[in-house]
C-alpha positions as CSV (number, residue, x, y, z in Angstrom):
1,X,-0.4,-0.1,0.0
2,X,1.5,3.2,-1.5
3,X,2.4,6.2,1.8
4,X,-0.6,8.2,0.1
5,X,-3.0,5.6,-1.2
6,X,-5.6,6.5,-3.9
7,X,-9.2,6.7,-2.1
8,X,-12.0,7.6,-4.7
9,X,-15.6,9.0,-3.7
10,X,-18.0,8.6,-5.9
11,X,-19.8,11.0,-4.9
12,X,-19.7,15.0,-3.2
13,X,-19.1,14.9,0.7
14,X,-19.4,17.6,3.0
15,X,-16.8,20.5,2.9
16,X,-15.1,19.0,6.2
17,X,-15.1,15.7,5.1
18,X,-13.5,16.0,1.9
19,X,-10.9,18.0,3.5
20,X,-9.6,15.7,5.9
21,X,-9.9,13.3,3.0
22,X,-7.4,15.1,1.1
23,X,-5.2,15.9,4.0
24,X,-4.6,12.5,4.7
25,X,-5.2,10.7,1.6
26,X,-4.6,10.7,-2.4
27,X,-8.3,11.5,-2.4
28,X,-10.3,11.6,-6.2
29,X,-13.2,13.6,-5.5
30,X,-16.8,14.0,-6.9
31,X,-17.2,17.6,-6.8
32,X,-19.9,17.2,-9.4
33,X,-21.5,15.0,-7.1
34,X,-22.5,13.4,-10.6
35,X,-23.7,9.5,-9.8
36,X,-20.9,7.2,-11.4
37,X,-21.8,5.7,-14.3
38,X,-21.2,1.4,-14.0
39,X,-18.0,2.1,-16.0
40,X,-17.3,4.3,-13.7
41,X,-17.9,1.9,-10.8
42,X,-15.8,-0.6,-12.8
43,X,-12.9,2.2,-13.2
44,X,-12.7,2.9,-9.7
45,X,-12.2,-0.6,-8.8
46,X,-9.7,-1.4,-11.4
47,X,-7.6,1.6,-10.1
48,X,-8.6,2.4,-6.4
49,X,-6.9,1.2,-2.7
50,X,-9.6,2.3,-1.2
51,X,-13.3,2.5,-3.0
52,X,-15.7,5.0,-1.1
53,X,-19.6,4.3,-2.3
54,X,-22.9,5.0,-0.8
55,X,-25.6,2.9,-1.2
56,X,-27.2,3.9,-4.3
57,X,-23.7,2.7,-6.2
58,X,-24.1,-0.6,-7.3
59,X,-21.5,-2.9,-6.1
60,X,-22.3,-6.4,-7.6
61,X,-20.2,-9.0,-8.4
62,X,-20.0,-7.9,-11.9
63,X,-18.3,-4.8,-10.5
64,X,-16.0,-6.9,-8.0
65,X,-14.6,-8.7,-10.1
66,X,-13.0,-6.6,-12.0
67,X,-11.2,-4.8,-9.3
68,X,-7.5,-4.2,-9.3
69,X,-5.5,-6.5,-7.0
70,X,-4.4,-2.8,-4.9
71,X,-8.1,-2.4,-3.8
72,X,-7.9,-4.0,-0.5
73,X,-11.2,-1.6,1.4
74,X,-14.9,-0.6,0.4
75,X,-15.6,1.7,3.2
76,X,-19.2,2.6,2.6
77,X,-20.6,5.7,3.4
78,X,-23.6,4.9,5.3
79,X,-25.2,2.3,7.2
80,X,-27.1,-0.2,4.6
81,X,-24.7,-2.8,2.4
82,X,-27.4,-4.4,0.1
83,X,-25.3,-2.3,-2.6
84,X,-22.4,-5.0,-2.2
85,X,-21.9,-7.6,-3.0
86,X,-20.5,-8.3,0.3
87,X,-19.7,-12.7,-0.9
88,X,-17.7,-11.4,-4.0
89,X,-15.4,-8.7,-1.6
90,X,-14.8,-11.6,1.1
91,X,-13.9,-14.3,-1.6
92,X,-11.6,-11.8,-3.2
93,X,-9.7,-10.4,0.6
94,X,-12.0,-7.2,-0.1
95,X,-12.6,-5.8,3.1
96,X,-15.8,-3.5,3.4
97,X,-16.7,-1.3,5.9
98,X,-19.8,1.1,7.3
99,X,-20.8,3.9,9.0
100,X,-23.4,2.7,11.4
101,X,-25.0,4.3,14.3
102,X,-24.8,7.8,13.9
103,X,-28.2,8.2,11.9
104,X,-30.1,7.0,14.5
105,X,-31.7,9.9,15.8
106,X,-32.0,11.5,12.6
107,X,-33.9,9.0,11.3
108,X,-36.1,8.6,14.1
109,X,-36.9,11.9,13.5
110,X,-38.2,12.4,10.6
111,X,-40.0,8.8,11.2
112,X,-41.9,10.5,14.2
113,X,-42.9,13.5,12.0
114,X,-44.3,11.1,9.2
115,X,-46.2,9.8,12.2
116,X,-47.6,12.8,12.9
117,X,-47.8,14.4,9.8
118,X,-49.7,11.7,8.1
119,X,-53.3,11.4,10.3
120,X,-52.7,14.6,10.7
121,X,-52.6,15.7,7.0
122,X,-49.9,18.3,7.2
123,X,-48.9,18.5,3.7
124,X,-52.9,19.1,2.3
125,X,-52.8,22.1,4.0
126,X,-49.5,22.9,3.0
127,X,-50.1,22.8,-0.6
128,X,-53.2,25.0,0.0
129,X,-52.1,27.6,1.0
130,X,-49.1,28.0,-1.1
131,X,-50.8,26.9,-3.7
132,X,-53.1,29.2,-3.3
133,X,-56.1,27.7,-2.7
134,X,-58.4,29.6,-1.3
135,X,-59.0,29.1,2.6
136,X,-62.1,30.5,3.2
137,X,-60.9,30.9,7.0
138,X,-61.3,28.1,10.4
139,X,-63.9,26.1,9.8
140,X,-65.1,23.4,12.7
141,X,-65.4,20.2,9.7
142,X,-63.1,21.1,7.5
143,X,-59.7,19.4,6.8
144,X,-60.1,16.5,9.6
145,X,-57.2,14.2,10.2
146,X,-56.8,11.6,13.0
147,X,-55.8,11.8,16.7
148,X,-52.9,9.9,16.8
149,X,-52.4,9.8,21.3
150,X,-53.4,6.7,22.4
151,X,-53.0,4.6,18.8
152,X,-51.1,1.6,18.4
153,X,-48.0,1.8,16.9
154,X,-46.6,-1.3,15.6
155,X,-42.7,-1.3,14.8
156,X,-41.4,-3.5,12.4
157,X,-37.5,-3.3,13.2
158,X,-36.7,-3.0,16.8
159,X,-33.1,-2.4,16.8
160,X,-31.2,1.3,17.0
161,X,-33.9,3.4,15.1
162,X,-36.7,1.2,15.9
163,X,-36.0,1.8,20.0
164,X,-35.5,5.8,19.1
165,X,-38.2,5.7,17.5
166,X,-40.2,4.1,20.1
167,X,-38.4,6.5,23.1
168,X,-40.3,9.9,21.0
169,X,-43.7,7.8,20.2
170,X,-43.9,7.0,23.6
171,X,-43.6,10.2,24.6
172,X,-46.6,11.2,21.8
173,X,-49.0,8.8,23.7
174,X,-48.5,6.1,20.9
175,X,-49.1,2.3,22.6
176,X,-46.0,1.0,21.9
177,X,-45.8,-3.0,19.9
178,X,-43.0,-4.8,17.9
179,X,-42.2,-7.4,15.7
180,X,-38.3,-8.6,15.7
181,X,-35.9,-11.5,14.7
182,X,-35.5,-11.4,18.7
183,X,-36.9,-10.0,21.1
184,X,-35.7,-7.6,23.2
185,X,-33.4,-7.4,26.5
186,X,-36.5,-7.6,29.3
187,X,-35.4,-3.4,30.4
188,X,-35.4,-2.1,27.4
189,X,-38.9,-3.3,26.5
190,X,-39.9,-2.1,30.5
191,X,-38.5,0.9,29.3
192,X,-40.5,2.2,26.0
193,X,-43.4,-0.3,28.1
194,X,-43.0,-2.6,24.6
195,X,-45.7,-5.4,23.7
196,X,-43.4,-8.4,21.3
197,X,-45.1,-10.0,18.2
198,X,-43.4,-13.1,17.5
199,X,-46.3,-13.0,14.2
200,X,-45.8,-10.3,12.6
201,X,-49.0,-11.3,10.4
202,X,-50.6,-10.6,13.8
203,X,-49.6,-7.2,14.5
204,X,-50.6,-5.9,11.0
205,X,-53.8,-6.9,12.1
206,X,-54.1,-4.7,15.5
207,X,-52.5,-1.6,14.5
208,X,-53.1,1.6,14.0
209,X,-49.8,2.6,12.5
210,X,-46.7,0.6,11.1
211,X,-43.8,1.9,11.1
212,X,-40.7,0.1,8.8
213,X,-37.6,0.2,10.6
214,X,-35.4,-3.0,9.6
215,X,-32.6,-3.1,6.7
216,X,-33.1,-4.1,3.3
217,X,-31.8,-7.7,2.8
218,X,-32.9,-11.1,0.9
219,X,-34.8,-11.8,4.2
220,X,-36.6,-8.7,3.9
221,X,-37.5,-8.1,0.3
222,X,-41.4,-8.0,0.4
223,X,-41.7,-8.4,4.1
224,X,-45.1,-6.2,3.9
225,X,-46.2,-8.1,0.8
226,X,-49.5,-7.8,-0.8
227,X,-50.3,-10.0,1.2
228,X,-49.4,-8.7,4.6
229,X,-50.2,-5.3,3.6
230,X,-53.8,-6.4,3.2
231,X,-54.2,-7.6,6.9
232,X,-53.5,-4.5,7.5
233,X,-56.8,-2.2,8.9
234,X,-58.7,0.1,6.1
235,X,-57.5,2.8,8.8
236,X,-54.2,2.6,9.5
237,X,-50.9,4.1,7.7
238,X,-48.0,2.4,7.3
239,X,-44.9,5.0,7.2
240,X,-41.9,3.8,5.7
241,X,-38.4,5.2,6.1
242,X,-35.6,2.2,5.9
243,X,-35.3,0.6,2.5
244,X,-38.4,1.1,0.0
245,X,-37.9,-2.9,-1.0
246,X,-39.4,-4.0,2.5
247,X,-42.4,-3.3,1.2
248,X,-44.6,-3.9,-1.8
249,X,-44.8,-0.5,-3.2
250,X,-46.9,-1.4,-6.5
251,X,-49.0,-3.2,-3.7
252,X,-49.2,-0.9,-1.3
253,X,-50.4,2.3,-4.3
254,X,-53.1,0.2,-5.3
255,X,-54.5,-0.8,-2.0
256,X,-54.1,3.4,-0.8
257,X,-55.7,4.3,-4.3
258,X,-58.3,1.6,-3.8
259,X,-59.3,2.8,0.1
260,X,-58.1,-0.3,1.8
261,X,-55.4,1.8,3.8
262,X,-55.7,5.2,4.8
263,X,-52.7,6.3,4.4
264,X,-49.0,6.3,3.8
265,X,-45.7,8.3,4.6
266,X,-42.8,7.4,2.6
267,X,-39.1,8.6,2.6
268,X,-38.0,5.6,0.5
269,X,-39.0,3.9,-2.6
270,X,-38.5,0.6,-3.9
271,X,-37.4,1.7,-7.0
272,X,-35.6,5.2,-5.8
273,X,-35.4,8.6,-8.0
274,X,-38.4,6.5,-9.8
275,X,-41.2,6.9,-7.4
276,X,-45.0,5.3,-8.0
277,X,-47.1,7.6,-9.8
278,X,-50.0,6.1,-7.8
279,X,-47.9,7.4,-4.6
280,X,-47.1,10.6,-6.3
281,X,-50.5,12.0,-6.8
282,X,-52.1,10.8,-3.8
283,X,-53.2,12.8,-1.2
284,X,-53.1,10.4,1.3
285,X,-49.4,9.8,1.1
286,X,-46.5,12.5,2.2
287,X,-43.3,11.6,-0.1
288,X,-40.1,13.0,0.8
289,X,-36.7,12.1,-1.4
290,X,-35.2,9.9,0.7
291,X,-34.1,12.7,3.3
292,X,-34.5,11.0,6.5
293,X,-30.8,11.0,7.2
294,X,-30.3,14.2,5.7
295,X,-28.5,16.4,8.7
296,X,-25.4,18.1,8.5
297,X,-24.3,16.5,11.5
298,X,-24.9,13.1,10.5
299,X,-23.3,13.3,7.1
300,X,-20.0,14.8,8.7
301,X,-20.3,11.6,11.5
302,X,-20.9,10.0,8.6
303,X,-17.8,10.8,6.8
304,X,-15.7,10.7,10.1
305,X,-16.4,7.1,10.7
306,X,-15.2,6.4,6.7
307,X,-12.2,8.1,8.0
308,X,-10.9,6.2,10.9
309,X,-12.3,3.1,8.9
310,X,-9.8,3.8,6.4
311,X,-6.9,4.7,8.5
312,X,-7.5,2.0,10.7
313,X,-7.0,-0.5,8.0
314,X,-4.3,1.5,6.9
315,X,-2.7,1.3,10.2
316,X,-3.0,-2.4,9.9
317,X,-5.4,-2.7,12.8
318,X,-9.5,-4.0,12.1
319,X,-11.8,-1.7,11.4
320,X,-14.4,-0.2,14.2
321,X,-17.5,-1.4,11.5
322,X,-16.6,-3.9,9.8
323,X,-19.4,-5.8,7.8
324,X,-19.3,-9.3,8.1
325,X,-21.7,-10.5,5.0
326,X,-23.6,-13.0,7.9
327,X,-24.8,-9.6,9.4
328,X,-26.8,-8.7,6.9
């Protein structure tokens, strides 16, 4: 490994992060913030010592099969790593790291914002005023939404973010329920006053709001399938700030259009950046452009983790955020 290894970064990062990368490494930055094409990704893995991709870069087997012998580390700028073929990386002795933990509070904040926004019709009201709609003033029966206090919130995925959502929701008076691969520790359940459901199907049928907070893995692809969505009450809402692939988006759009679900708050989509047109047109759906973790503080924290992982690896030690294929 050269004294100043070549580190190729696929997207524009906060200025303070890029400055530090330049100080420490031979950093090739993407100042235009234009997503890399497939050919550019292949060229990057051929030449880099360290690749710093983001969750939108598809580092699959075909790309990794052309990696040069100098590529030893993929330091993902992001928590999810479903865009990287971890098995192929391991077989080629390429270490993969990510940036867990730093976006928990930001994502939980956005989840709570959507939990409030959808039942209370916040964007409908805002659009009406900003769209020069004719508002005649307050009326007892106009723009009625639904109270969230006392409602049942079902959290799918009770990891760091799910627990952070539960803490916020509990403060708003929601009843906390959850489904997870493993039941959380009794002290966490007690603190959150959370009820565990071993059966996702049974939980879905009884909740007023569902929040998706699990990672996208082969096991969670379309976890909320058309069949499972049909188990939910017609008066229920669904919020997703995790990954779009966890929900069958076409089925969700169809059910909302047919009044089989009350609405949705979505920050992620199955085929990003494309969004199902039915979801975009529906007044019952709040859509955001994957901005759940979009705070300056969060992005800088992510960048610092990337730098620590690279520096630790180059110093001959195990990076703190090494990803093991069995984890995902």
